[in-house]
Residue, then its C-alpha position, 0 to 999 in steps of 0.5 A: v798708954s792712952s793717947v789723945m790725937a790732935s786734930p789735923v791741920e791743912y796749911t798752904i805754903g808756896g801754893v801747895k796744900i800741906h796736911f799736918p797731923c797737928k798745929a805746927y810750931p813756928s819753926q816747922l812752918a818756917m822750915m816748910n816754907s824754905i822746903m817749898r821754896g827750894l822744891n818749887n825752884g828746883q834748889n837744894c836746901l840746907l836747913e838746921s833746927p834743934t833736936g825736938s823741933g819737929k824737923s822730920l815731920a815738917l820735912l815729910c809732910s811738906t815733901l809729901g804735899w809737894h809730891h802730891a801737887q806735882f802728881c795731881k797736876s797731870e791727873t783728872p779729879g776722881s781718877r784711880k791714881e788720885v784716890h790711891w794717893k790719898c789713901l797712901f798719904k793717910i796711911q803714911i801720916d797715921l803711921l808717923v803720928q803713931y810712931l811720934l806718940i810712942y816716941e814721946h811717951q818713951l822720953 
């Protein structure tokens, strides 16, 4: 199975940089906006979106971006923790993209 990897995109939503593995659907951007608003205000979110709209990816990327922003607030640039976080984040996104590509080809 040959796969074409989309170019990663960086969005800034609610003051948080969100790394997304491809161009997001409008519904994903709306969901990430709601998630950021809830996280930034310490609120719960109840979100609904149809099957196949990319909910899991939007949720994962936005919460990882928010967590990274919170983590880096107390870190100095170039610290070991910051470097470790960037490596971990890239591994998680790469695995998720591989999973989504495999899943897409099974449909």
